[in-house]
C-alpha positions in Angstrom: 34.9 46.1 102.1 31.7 47.9 103.1 32.2 50.2 100.0 32.6 47.2 97.7 29.4 45.6 98.9 27.6 48.9 98.5 28.9 49.4 94.6 27.9 46.0 93.9 24.4 46.3 95.3 23.8 49.4 93.2 25.2 48.1 90.1 23.1 44.9 90.3 19.9 47.4 91.1 20.4 49.3 88.3 20.8 46.1 86.0 17.4 45.1 87.6 18.8 41.5 88.4 19.6 41.6 92.3 17.3 41.0 94.9 18.0 43.6 97.8 19.4 42.2 101.0 17.2 42.3 104.1 17.9 43.5 107.9 15.3 40.9 108.7 17.9 38.5 108.7 20.9 40.8 109.9 21.9 40.1 113.5 24.0 43.3 114.0 24.0 46.9 113.2 26.6 49.3 112.2 24.9 52.6 112.2 24.1 55.0 115.0 20.2 55.8 115.4 18.5 59.0 116.6 15.3 61.2 116.4 13.9 64.5 117.9 13.0 63.5 121.6 9.7 65.7 121.4 7.2 65.0 124.3 3.8 63.5 124.4 0.7 65.4 124.9 1.9 68.6 122.7 1.2 71.4 123.3 0.0 70.6 127.0 3.2 68.5 127.8 4.5 68.7 131.2 8.1 68.9 132.5 7.8 65.0 133.6 6.9 64.5 130.0 9.9 65.9 128.7 12.0 64.1 130.6 10.1 60.9 130.1 10.7 61.8 126.2 14.5 61.9 126.4 14.6 58.7 128.7 12.3 56.8 126.3 14.9 58.1 123.3 17.7 56.7 125.3 16.2 53.3 124.8 16.0 53.4 121.2 19.0 55.7 119.9 22.3 57.2 120.9 21.6 60.7 119.3 19.2 63.6 119.8 18.9 66.5 117.4 19.3 70.0 118.8 17.6 72.7 116.7 17.8 76.3 117.9 14.8 78.2 117.1 17.2 81.2 116.3 19.1 82.9 113.5 22.7 81.5 113.2 24.3 84.6 114.4 22.2 84.3 117.7 23.0 80.7 118.5 25.9 81.3 120.7 23.8 83.2 122.9 20.7 80.7 122.8 23.4 78.1 123.8 24.6 79.8 126.8 21.0 80.3 128.0 19.9 78.3 131.2 17.1 76.9 129.1 19.1 75.5 126.4 22.0 74.3 128.9 19.3 72.3 130.9 18.0 70.5 127.6 21.8 69.6 126.6 22.4 68.5 130.5 19.3 66.4 130.1 20.3 64.8 127.0 23.7 63.8 128.2 22.4 62.6 131.5 20.2 59.9 129.5 23.3 58.8 127.4 22.3 60.8 124.3 24.6 62.8 121.9 23.3 65.9 120.7 23.6 66.5 116.8 24.1 70.4 116.6 22.7 72.3 113.6 23.4 75.6 111.9 21.7 76.7 109.0 22.7 79.4 106.5 19.5 79.9 104.8 15.6 80.8 106.1 12.2 81.2 104.2 11.4 84.6 103.4 8.4 86.4 101.7 9.4 88.1 98.4 6.9 90.5 96.9 5.6 89.1 93.9 7.3 85.6 94.4 5.7 84.3 97.8 7.8 82.6 100.3 11.3 81.5 99.1 14.6 80.4 100.6 16.8 83.2 101.0 20.3 83.8 102.8 20.0 84.4 106.4 21.7 87.6 106.8 22.5 89.4 110.2 20.3 92.5 110.4 23.6 95.1 110.6 24.8 93.7 107.2 23.2 94.8 103.8 20.4 93.3 102.6 21.8 92.2 99.3 24.8 90.6 100.9 25.7 87.1 99.6 27.8 84.1 100.4 30.7 85.8 98.7 31.0 88.7 101.1 34.2 88.5 103.3 32.5 90.0 106.3 29.6 87.3 106.1 32.0 84.6 105.5 34.4 85.8 108.5 31.3 86.0 110.9 29.8 82.7 110.0 33.3 80.8 110.1 34.0 82.7 113.5 30.6 81.6 114.8 30.9 77.8 113.9 34.4 77.9 115.4 33.5 79.0 118.8 30.6 76.6 118.9 32.9 73.8 118.2 35.5 75.3 120.6 33.1 75.5 123.5 30.8 72.6 122.9 33.0 70.1 121.0 29.9 68.6 119.3 30.2 65.1 117.9 28.1 66.0 114.8 27.6 69.2 113.3 25.5 69.9 110.2 26.6 73.4 108.4 23.4 73.6 106.2 20.0 71.8 106.4 18.4 70.6 103.0 20.9 72.9 101.2 19.4 72.1 97.6 16.3 73.6 98.4 18.4 77.0 98.6 19.3 76.2 95.2 15.9 75.6 93.8 15.4 79.7 94.2 17.0 80.7 90.8 18.2 83.9 92.3 20.4 81.9 94.6 21.9 79.7 92.4 25.0 81.8 91.3 25.9 81.7 95.1 25.7 77.9 95.8 29.3 77.5 94.8 30.3 80.0 97.3 28.6 78.1 99.6 30.4 75.0 98.8 33.7 76.8 99.4 32.3 78.3 102.7 31.6 74.8 103.7 35.3 74.0 103.0 36.7 76.9 105.2 34.6 76.1 107.9 35.7 72.8 108.0 39.3 73.5 108.4 38.6 76.0 111.2 36.3 73.6 113.1 38.9 70.6 112.9 41.4 73.2 114.4 39.5 73.4 117.6 37.5 70.2 117.6 39.2 67.4 115.6 36.5 65.0 116.9 33.5 66.9 115.2 32.0 65.3 112.3 31.0 68.2 109.8 28.2 67.3 107.4 25.9 69.0 104.9 22.2 67.8 104.4 20.1 67.4 101.3 16.6 66.7 101.0 16.0 63.5 99.0 12.8 63.9 97.4 13.8 67.4 96.2 16.9 65.9 94.6 14.8 63.3 92.7 12.5 66.0 91.5 14.5 68.6 90.4 17.3 66.4 89.2 20.0 68.2 91.3 22.1 65.5 92.2 25.1 67.3 90.6 25.1 69.4 93.5 26.5 66.9 95.7 29.5 66.5 93.2 30.4 70.2 93.9 31.6 69.7 97.5 35.2 68.9 98.3 35.1 65.4 99.6 38.0 65.8 101.8 36.1 68.8 103.5 33.0 66.6 104.4 32.8 63.9 107.0 29.2 62.6 106.2 26.7 63.4 103.3 23.3 63.6 105.1 19.8 63.4 103.6 16.2 63.8 104.8 13.9 61.3 103.3 9.8 61.3 103.3 8.9 59.4 100.2 5.1 59.7 101.1 5.4 63.6 100.1 6.2 62.5 96.5 2.9 62.3 94.7 4.2 59.5 92.8 4.2 57.3 95.7 1.9 58.8 98.0 -0.7 56.4 97.6 1.5 53.5 97.0 2.1 50.8 99.7 5.8 51.3 101.2 6.8 47.9 100.0 6.0 48.7 96.3 8.5 51.5 96.2 11.3 50.9 93.9 14.2 49.0 95.4 16.7 51.5 94.0 15.2 54.3 95.5 18.3 55.4 97.4 20.8 54.0 94.9 21.8 57.2 93.2 23.1 58.5 96.6 26.4 56.7 96.7 27.1 57.2 92.9 27.7 61.0 94.1 28.9 60.8 97.8 31.7 58.4 96.8 33.8 57.3 99.8 32.2 60.0 102.3 29.7 57.9 104.8 26.2 58.6 104.7 23.9 60.1 107.4 20.0 59.8 107.3 19.3 62.5 109.6 15.2 62.3 109.1 13.2 59.8 107.7 9.5 58.9 108.4 6.2 58.0 106.9 3.0 59.7 108.0 0.4 57.8 109.4 -2.3 60.5 108.9 -5.2 60.0 106.8 -4.5 63.5 105.1 -1.8 61.5 102.8 -3.7 58.1 102.8 -1.4 56.9 105.6 -1.9 54.6 108.7 0.2 52.8 111.3 0.5 49.7 109.4 2.1 51.4 106.3 4.5 53.6 108.8 5.9 50.2 110.2 6.1 48.8 106.5 8.0 51.9 105.4 10.7 51.5 108.0 11.1 47.7 107.1 11.2 48.5 103.4 13.7 51.5 104.1 15.9 49.0 105.9 16.0 46.7 103.4 16.9 49.1 100.2 19.5 50.8 102.3 21.2 47.5 103.2 24.9 47.3 102.2 25.3 51.3 101.8 27.9 53.2 103.8 25.3 54.5 106.3 26.6 55.8 109.5 23.3 57.3 111.2 19.7 56.8 110.8 17.2 59.1 112.7 13.6 58.8 112.6 12.0 62.5 112.9 9.6 62.5 115.9 9.3 60.3 119.0 5.6 61.3 119.4 3.0 62.6 117.1 2.5 66.3 117.3 -1.4 65.8 117.3 -3.9 63.2 118.2 -5.1 61.0 115.3 -7.9 62.6 113.4 -7.1 66.1 114.8 -4.0 66.8 112.8 -4.0 69.7 110.5 -0.8 68.8 108.5 0.5 65.0 107.6 3.9 65.7 109.3 2.3 66.1 112.5 1.9 62.2 112.6 5.2 61.2 112.1 5.9 59.8 115.5 7.2 56.3 116.5 4.6 56.8 119.3 1.1 58.2 119.4 0.3 61.8 120.9 -0.7 60.2 124.2 2.6 58.2 124.5 1.0 54.7 123.4 3.2 52.6 121.1 2.7 52.1 117.3 3.7 49.2 115.4 6.8 51.0 114.1 7.9 51.7 117.5 8.2 47.7 118.3 10.3 47.6 114.8 12.6 50.6 115.6 13.1 49.2 119.2 14.2 45.7 117.8 16.6 47.3 115.5 18.4 49.2 118.4 18.5 46.2 120.1 20.7 44.5 117.8 24.3 44.3 119.1 26.6 46.8 117.3 29.5 45.6 115.0 31.2 48.4 117.1 34.2 47.3 119.4 34.2 49.2 122.9 36.8 51.2 124.2 39.4 49.4 126.4 39.1 50.0 130.1 40.9 53.6 131.0 44.2 53.9 132.9 43.7 54.4 136.6 43.1 58.3 137.2 46.4 60.2 138.3 46.4 63.3 140.3 46.8 64.3 143.8 46.4 61.7 146.7 45.6 64.4 149.5 44.2 67.6 149.7 42.0 70.1 151.0 38.2 70.3 150.9 36.4 73.0 148.9 39.6 73.2 146.7 39.8 72.0 143.0 41.9 69.3 141.9 42.4 67.9 138.4 42.9 64.1 137.6 43.5 62.6 134.1 43.4 59.3 132.2 43.4 57.8 128.9 42.4 54.8 127.0 42.3 53.7 123.3 39.6 52.6 120.8 40.3 49.9 118.4 38.0 51.5 115.8 39.6 54.8 116.3 36.5 56.3 117.6 36.7 59.5 119.6 35.9 59.0 123.3 33.9 60.5 126.2 35.2 60.1 129.8 32.8 59.8 133.2 34.6 60.5 136.3 33.2 59.0 139.5 34.4 60.9 142.4 33.5 58.6 145.1 31.5 61.4 147.1 28.0 60.4 145.1 28.7 62.7 142.4 30.4 62.4 138.9 31.8 64.6 136.2 29.1 64.0 133.5 30.4 62.8 130.2 33.2 65.1 129.0 34.8 65.0 125.6 35.1 63.9 122.9 38.7 63.1 123.1 40.7 61.4 120.1 41.6 57.7 121.1 44.6 57.6 123.1 44.7 61.3 124.0 44.7 62.5 127.7 41.5 63.7 129.2 41.1 65.4 132.4 38.3 66.8 134.8 38.3 69.0 137.9 36.5 68.4 141.2 36.5 69.8 144.8 35.1 67.8 147.9 32.9 69.4 150.2 33.3 67.0 153.3 36.3 65.7 154.7 36.9 61.8 154.1 38.4 59.1 152.2 37.4 58.6 148.4 38.1 56.5 145.5 38.3 58.0 141.9 37.4 55.7 139.3 36.6 56.6 135.3 35.2 54.9 132.5 35.0 55.6 128.6 32.4 55.4 125.8 32.3 55.8 122.2 29.0 56.6 120.7 27.8 53.1 120.7 28.5 51.9 124.2 30.6 52.3 127.3 33.8 50.6 128.7 34.2 48.9 132.1 35.4 51.2 135.2 39.0 51.7 135.5 40.9 50.9 138.5 40.3 53.3 141.7 42.5 55.6 143.0 42.6 56.3 146.6 42.5 59.8 147.8 42.2 61.6 151.3 40.4 65.0 151.9 41.3 66.0 155.4 41.1 69.7 155.8 38.2 72.2 155.8 37.9 75.6 154.3 34.2 75.9 154.1 31.3 73.9 155.4 28.3 73.4 153.3 27.4 73.8 149.6 25.3 76.4 148.1 22.4 75.8 145.9 21.4 78.3 143.2 18.1 78.3 142.0 16.5 80.1 139.0 13.6 80.3 136.8 13.8 79.7 133.2 11.5 79.2 130.3 11.9 75.8 128.7 9.5 74.7 125.8 7.2 77.2 126.8 7.1 76.6 130.4 8.6 78.1 133.5 10.3 75.7 135.6 13.0 75.9 138.5 16.6 75.0 137.5 18.7 73.6 140.5 22.6 74.3 140.1 24.5 72.6 143.0 27.8 74.5 142.9 30.0 71.6 144.0 28.9 68.8 141.9 27.6 70.5 138.7 24.5 68.2 138.2 21.3 69.8 137.6 17.6 69.1 137.8 14.2 70.6 136.5 11.1 71.0 138.3 7.6 72.2 137.2 
């Protein structure tokens, strides 16, 4: 039904005789929302600013981008670092689901040509390696497969703004090798993490400028779960000085003509409030209103604004993209923040998971000894599910998953003190949570070791040295400046 509506709107727009629907009168939303949860006061932010940023982000979205500042072959090591694990733990403790990204290209300087997009090649491989290289492909596939086996990401991008790679003429013969690599990667990922939704991301304004929509058509639709797009219309010289409401109503109409039945993700959108591009906060707010109106009826599964906070105080920015925040550099709200929040506060068309079955497992045991408990539930929408076990001792499992609807989930815990405990569990999809299950009463009468050990370590996170606490029994963690 949604697809039929989308096609009707597109054809009507192309005919020039249809007024686009408006989300101003919409009472529900059917897409996820997210952003980059960057802290205020950059670059002089505190640990408290970081924690606040994720807390605020959880009030206006379900998703948060996880960008790793290392080449793809170093990502596994980066993900295993205490710093990155602390960020992921913070995301998930705030109820945010991370979007994972692995990119195959990077910007490099080529003598006589300047900075151009080039294949990101491990240093132990020949400099002339292409995407046709069997060694490269095997290492890449092994890498993304291992990330998905370990982290089970809900969303995983296998290339960001991939059309930019094609714009460098020397790369063009290699693009079809990338397309086939995505297909092979898709199969490997699904083998170890069936719930992971795989996507590739294009740059909307570059597609328009270079007339390169045909690149989308090259991908096997059955090997892509989402086609992603970044979009910043103010960077297009044609529209830079326009008021957003004057932009063409069919600005995004070309997208579904190429993506077919595959859902769409707007992984980055925004309008700068910087005077460098004749922007202001009023235009920024008007852009969001326009964007929601002109994408109404499209099969959109995800909309992500870029930044939570501006990266510089107003008037002190050196680049326009530093002023893409929903909130100002000091944390004050912008007009666009209120519109974004109002959109998030709309009820979702999603059906929440059913209450999970009462956990099953041992009814009695020894303290400081691990025991595993299981449960399951279903989701009428067929969404993959996460589970949270409350162990009855003031600790919980944290959200684990995702698991396919109806599949058994399990978690392991050990109790530090003798006593009677009630274990309960709840489930969630990416939109919201179920109620708590019935409780399972257990008894832990025997003691092998008293007390808990607290492991402290110093880590570097966002350029700050902080103390990372890891209680060995409950698995929760915290940060201190």
